[in-house]
N, C-alpha and C positions, 0 to 999 in steps of 0.2 A: 353362764356369765357369773364372775365372781361378784362380791361385794366387800365393801370396807365396814368393818365392825367399829361402830362409834362408841367410845367409852365415855361416859359422863364423868366430869371431874368434880370431885367434892370441893366444898368452899375453901378448905384447907390447901387442896392442891392448886386451886385458882389463886389463893392468896400467895403461895410459894411462887408461882409463875408470875404474878403481878410484881413481886418484889425483884424478881430477877430481871424481868423485862424492863423495869423502871430504875434498876440499880439502886433500890432502897433497902435500908436495914431497920429494925425496930428502934434503933437510935433516931433515925431519921423519922419515923412515924411519931416517935415521942416529941420531937422538936415541932413537927407540923401540928400535931392534935393538942399539944400542951399537957398530954399525960406524962407521967413519969415514965421512964425506960422499964422499971419493974412492973408497972401497971400495965403497960403495953405487952410485955412479955407474958403476963399472967392472963390477960384477955384473950391472947391469941394462941393459947396452947391447944395443941391437936386434940387433946380429950374433952375440950369445951366447945360449945357452940359459939361461933363467932357473933360479937356484938352487932347490933343493927347498923351502926355507923360503918362498920367495915363491910357488911352485906351491900350497903349502898355503894361504897367505893368500888367493889367488885362488879356491881351491876353497872355503873358508870363505865368502868375500864372495859368491860365486855361490849360496849356499844349500846347499852340499854335494850338488849334483846329480852324479850318475856319468854319464860319457859312455861310450859303446860297451859299455854292458851290464857294466862292470867296477866 
């Protein structure tokens, strides 16, 4: 019997999927959050850890499911 390999998405991959799913851009995020566009662009760079507020957004977007039993 075969199995499906589950690939865990990084937070940045989740962010990209969220933006595509909701049709949002960094400009939209800056309008919603009150941060400047350049600030949003800087905070969400792939080489940086996402800010806590964006981690919360991803958590809610995913339906609030907990990972690793926490």
